[in-house]
PARO-633020 format. One record per residue (C-alpha): x, y, z; residue number from 1. Coordinates in Angstrom, 2 decimals, padded with zeros to 5 digits. Example, Ala and Ser with C-alpha at 12.3 -4.5 7.8 and 13.67 -1.06 7.14 Angstrom:
! residues 2
<atom><xx>012.30</xx><yy>-004.50</yy><zz>007.80</zz><seq>1</seq></atom>
<atom><xx>013.67</xx><yy>-001.06</yy><zz>007.14</zz><seq>2</seq></atom>
END
This chain:
! residues 74
<atom><xx>-017.90</xx><yy>026.14</yy><zz>-021.94</zz><seq>1</seq></atom>
<atom><xx>-014.32</xx><yy>026.73</yy><zz>-022.96</zz><seq>2</seq></atom>
<atom><xx>-012.23</xx><yy>023.56</yy><zz>-023.12</zz><seq>3</seq></atom>
<atom><xx>-009.37</xx><yy>024.88</yy><zz>-021.00</zz><seq>4</seq></atom>
<atom><xx>-011.48</xx><yy>026.52</yy><zz>-018.29</zz><seq>5</seq></atom>
<atom><xx>-009.90</xx><yy>024.45</yy><zz>-015.52</zz><seq>6</seq></atom>
<atom><xx>-006.41</xx><yy>025.66</yy><zz>-016.46</zz><seq>7</seq></atom>
<atom><xx>-007.58</xx><yy>029.26</yy><zz>-016.48</zz><seq>8</seq></atom>
<atom><xx>-009.33</xx><yy>028.87</yy><zz>-013.13</zz><seq>9</seq></atom>
<atom><xx>-006.33</xx><yy>027.15</yy><zz>-011.58</zz><seq>10</seq></atom>
<atom><xx>-003.95</xx><yy>029.88</yy><zz>-012.69</zz><seq>11</seq></atom>
<atom><xx>-006.34</xx><yy>032.53</yy><zz>-011.37</zz><seq>12</seq></atom>
<atom><xx>-006.55</xx><yy>030.75</yy><zz>-007.99</zz><seq>13</seq></atom>
<atom><xx>-002.77</xx><yy>030.49</yy><zz>-007.84</zz><seq>14</seq></atom>
<atom><xx>-002.24</xx><yy>034.14</yy><zz>-008.70</zz><seq>15</seq></atom>
<atom><xx>-004.96</xx><yy>035.32</yy><zz>-006.29</zz><seq>16</seq></atom>
<atom><xx>-003.16</xx><yy>033.36</yy><zz>-003.57</zz><seq>17</seq></atom>
<atom><xx>000.02</xx><yy>035.23</yy><zz>-004.47</zz><seq>18</seq></atom>
<atom><xx>001.91</xx><yy>031.99</yy><zz>-005.08</zz><seq>19</seq></atom>
<atom><xx>004.32</xx><yy>031.59</yy><zz>-007.98</zz><seq>20</seq></atom>
<atom><xx>004.54</xx><yy>028.33</yy><zz>-009.90</zz><seq>21</seq></atom>
<atom><xx>008.06</xx><yy>027.92</yy><zz>-008.51</zz><seq>22</seq></atom>
<atom><xx>006.87</xx><yy>028.33</yy><zz>-004.91</zz><seq>23</seq></atom>
<atom><xx>003.91</xx><yy>026.00</yy><zz>-005.41</zz><seq>24</seq></atom>
<atom><xx>006.21</xx><yy>023.39</yy><zz>-006.93</zz><seq>25</seq></atom>
<atom><xx>008.58</xx><yy>023.65</yy><zz>-003.99</zz><seq>26</seq></atom>
<atom><xx>005.79</xx><yy>023.42</yy><zz>-001.41</zz><seq>27</seq></atom>
<atom><xx>004.18</xx><yy>020.39</yy><zz>-003.04</zz><seq>28</seq></atom>
<atom><xx>007.24</xx><yy>018.48</yy><zz>-004.17</zz><seq>29</seq></atom>
<atom><xx>006.44</xx><yy>018.71</yy><zz>-007.87</zz><seq>30</seq></atom>
<atom><xx>008.45</xx><yy>020.17</yy><zz>-010.72</zz><seq>31</seq></atom>
<atom><xx>007.88</xx><yy>023.77</yy><zz>-011.73</zz><seq>32</seq></atom>
<atom><xx>007.70</xx><yy>022.62</yy><zz>-015.35</zz><seq>33</seq></atom>
<atom><xx>004.80</xx><yy>020.31</yy><zz>-014.44</zz><seq>34</seq></atom>
<atom><xx>002.77</xx><yy>023.29</yy><zz>-013.23</zz><seq>35</seq></atom>
<atom><xx>003.91</xx><yy>025.50</yy><zz>-016.10</zz><seq>36</seq></atom>
<atom><xx>003.08</xx><yy>022.86</yy><zz>-018.73</zz><seq>37</seq></atom>
<atom><xx>-000.35</xx><yy>022.26</yy><zz>-017.19</zz><seq>38</seq></atom>
<atom><xx>-001.17</xx><yy>025.96</yy><zz>-017.25</zz><seq>39</seq></atom>
<atom><xx>-000.02</xx><yy>026.17</yy><zz>-020.88</zz><seq>40</seq></atom>
<atom><xx>-002.18</xx><yy>023.19</yy><zz>-021.89</zz><seq>41</seq></atom>
<atom><xx>000.72</xx><yy>020.89</yy><zz>-022.71</zz><seq>42</seq></atom>
<atom><xx>000.14</xx><yy>018.22</yy><zz>-020.05</zz><seq>43</seq></atom>
<atom><xx>-002.31</xx><yy>017.09</yy><zz>-017.40</zz><seq>44</seq></atom>
<atom><xx>-001.15</xx><yy>016.25</yy><zz>-013.90</zz><seq>45</seq></atom>
<atom><xx>-002.25</xx><yy>013.17</yy><zz>-012.02</zz><seq>46</seq></atom>
<atom><xx>-005.44</xx><yy>013.79</yy><zz>-010.08</zz><seq>47</seq></atom>
<atom><xx>-003.55</xx><yy>013.41</yy><zz>-006.80</zz><seq>48</seq></atom>
<atom><xx>-001.03</xx><yy>016.05</yy><zz>-007.88</zz><seq>49</seq></atom>
<atom><xx>-003.76</xx><yy>018.49</yy><zz>-008.92</zz><seq>50</seq></atom>
<atom><xx>-005.51</xx><yy>017.95</yy><zz>-005.60</zz><seq>51</seq></atom>
<atom><xx>-002.23</xx><yy>018.59</yy><zz>-003.74</zz><seq>52</seq></atom>
<atom><xx>-001.79</xx><yy>021.88</yy><zz>-005.61</zz><seq>53</seq></atom>
<atom><xx>-005.32</xx><yy>023.01</yy><zz>-004.81</zz><seq>54</seq></atom>
<atom><xx>-004.99</xx><yy>022.07</yy><zz>-001.15</zz><seq>55</seq></atom>
<atom><xx>-001.76</xx><yy>024.08</yy><zz>-000.89</zz><seq>56</seq></atom>
<atom><xx>-003.66</xx><yy>027.05</yy><zz>-002.34</zz><seq>57</seq></atom>
<atom><xx>-006.44</xx><yy>026.65</yy><zz>000.23</zz><seq>58</seq></atom>
<atom><xx>-008.98</xx><yy>024.94</yy><zz>-002.02</zz><seq>59</seq></atom>
<atom><xx>-010.48</xx><yy>021.48</yy><zz>-002.21</zz><seq>60</seq></atom>
<atom><xx>-011.10</xx><yy>019.29</yy><zz>-005.21</zz><seq>61</seq></atom>
<atom><xx>-014.68</xx><yy>018.10</yy><zz>-005.36</zz><seq>62</seq></atom>
<atom><xx>-015.68</xx><yy>015.46</yy><zz>-007.85</zz><seq>63</seq></atom>
<atom><xx>-019.35</xx><yy>015.14</yy><zz>-008.64</zz><seq>64</seq></atom>
<atom><xx>-020.77</xx><yy>011.91</yy><zz>-009.91</zz><seq>65</seq></atom>
<atom><xx>-023.43</xx><yy>012.45</yy><zz>-012.54</zz><seq>66</seq></atom>
<atom><xx>-026.05</xx><yy>009.81</yy><zz>-013.12</zz><seq>67</seq></atom>
<atom><xx>-026.02</xx><yy>009.03</yy><zz>-016.87</zz><seq>68</seq></atom>
<atom><xx>-029.74</xx><yy>008.26</yy><zz>-016.64</zz><seq>69</seq></atom>
<atom><xx>-030.49</xx><yy>011.83</yy><zz>-015.63</zz><seq>70</seq></atom>
<atom><xx>-031.71</xx><yy>014.00</yy><zz>-018.52</zz><seq>71</seq></atom>
<atom><xx>-029.24</xx><yy>016.70</yy><zz>-019.60</zz><seq>72</seq></atom>
<atom><xx>-026.32</xx><yy>014.94</yy><zz>-017.89</zz><seq>73</seq></atom>
<atom><xx>-023.13</xx><yy>015.66</yy><zz>-019.79</zz><seq>74</seq></atom>
END
Protein backbone atom coordinates (compact mmCIF):
# COMPACT_ATOMS: atom_id res chain seq x y z
CA UNK A 1 0.00 0.00 0.00
CA UNK A 2 1.29 3.42 -0.91
CA UNK A 3 2.67 5.37 2.04
CA UNK A 4 0.69 8.54 1.38
CA UNK A 5 -2.66 6.87 0.66
CA UNK A 6 -4.43 8.76 3.45
CA UNK A 7 -3.42 12.12 1.97
CA UNK A 8 -4.64 11.07 -1.45
CA UNK A 9 -7.94 9.78 -0.06
CA UNK A 10 -8.45 12.91 2.01
CA UNK A 11 -7.89 15.21 -0.95
CA UNK A 12 -10.27 13.10 -3.05
CA UNK A 13 -12.96 13.30 -0.33
CA UNK A 14 -12.49 17.06 -0.08
CA UNK A 15 -12.69 17.58 -3.83
CA UNK A 16 -15.70 15.25 -4.21
CA UNK A 17 -17.43 17.35 -1.53
CA UNK A 18 -16.69 20.43 -3.62
CA UNK A 19 -14.89 22.12 -0.74
CA UNK A 20 -11.68 24.09 -1.26
CA UNK A 21 -8.86 23.94 1.27
CA UNK A 22 -9.56 27.60 2.04
CA UNK A 23 -13.25 26.93 2.74
CA UNK A 24 -12.50 23.87 4.85
CA UNK A 25 -9.96 25.84 6.85
CA UNK A 26 -12.48 28.60 7.46
CA UNK A 27 -15.24 26.19 8.49
CA UNK A 28 -13.02 24.27 10.91
CA UNK A 29 -10.95 27.10 12.36
CA UNK A 30 -7.65 25.80 11.03
CA UNK A 31 -5.11 27.44 8.77
CA UNK A 32 -5.31 26.85 5.03
CA UNK A 33 -1.57 26.14 5.05
CA UNK A 34 -2.15 23.32 7.56
CA UNK A 35 -4.47 21.58 5.10
CA UNK A 36 -2.26 22.38 2.11
CA UNK A 37 0.89 21.11 3.85
CA UNK A 38 -0.86 17.91 4.93
CA UNK A 39 -2.03 17.20 1.39
CA UNK A 40 1.50 17.85 0.09
CA UNK A 41 3.04 15.47 2.65
CA UNK A 42 4.91 18.16 4.57
CA UNK A 43 3.11 17.87 7.92
CA UNK A 44 0.61 15.77 9.82
CA UNK A 45 -2.28 17.37 11.66
CA UNK A 46 -3.29 16.44 15.18
CA UNK A 47 -5.76 13.58 15.20
CA UNK A 48 -8.47 15.88 16.53
CA UNK A 49 -7.89 18.31 13.66
CA UNK A 50 -8.02 15.55 11.05
CA UNK A 51 -11.24 14.26 12.58
CA UNK A 52 -12.73 17.78 12.49
CA UNK A 53 -11.88 18.06 8.78
CA UNK A 54 -13.47 14.71 7.98
CA UNK A 55 -16.60 15.51 9.98
CA UNK A 56 -16.99 18.81 8.11
CA UNK A 57 -16.77 16.83 4.85
CA UNK A 58 -19.48 14.41 6.04
CA UNK A 59 -17.19 11.53 7.02
CA UNK A 60 -16.19 9.92 10.29
CA UNK A 61 -12.79 8.82 11.47
CA UNK A 62 -12.80 5.22 12.61
CA UNK A 63 -9.80 3.80 14.39
CA UNK A 64 -9.48 0.05 14.50
CA UNK A 65 -7.51 -1.64 17.21
CA UNK A 66 -5.57 -4.62 15.94
CA UNK A 67 -4.59 -7.37 18.31
CA UNK A 68 -0.82 -7.88 17.92
CA UNK A 69 -1.33 -11.56 18.77
CA UNK A 70 -3.45 -12.04 15.68
CA UNK A 71 -1.55 -13.59 12.76
CA UNK A 72 -0.98 -11.20 9.83
CA UNK A 73 -1.66 -8.13 11.99
CA UNK A 74 0.36 -5.22 10.69
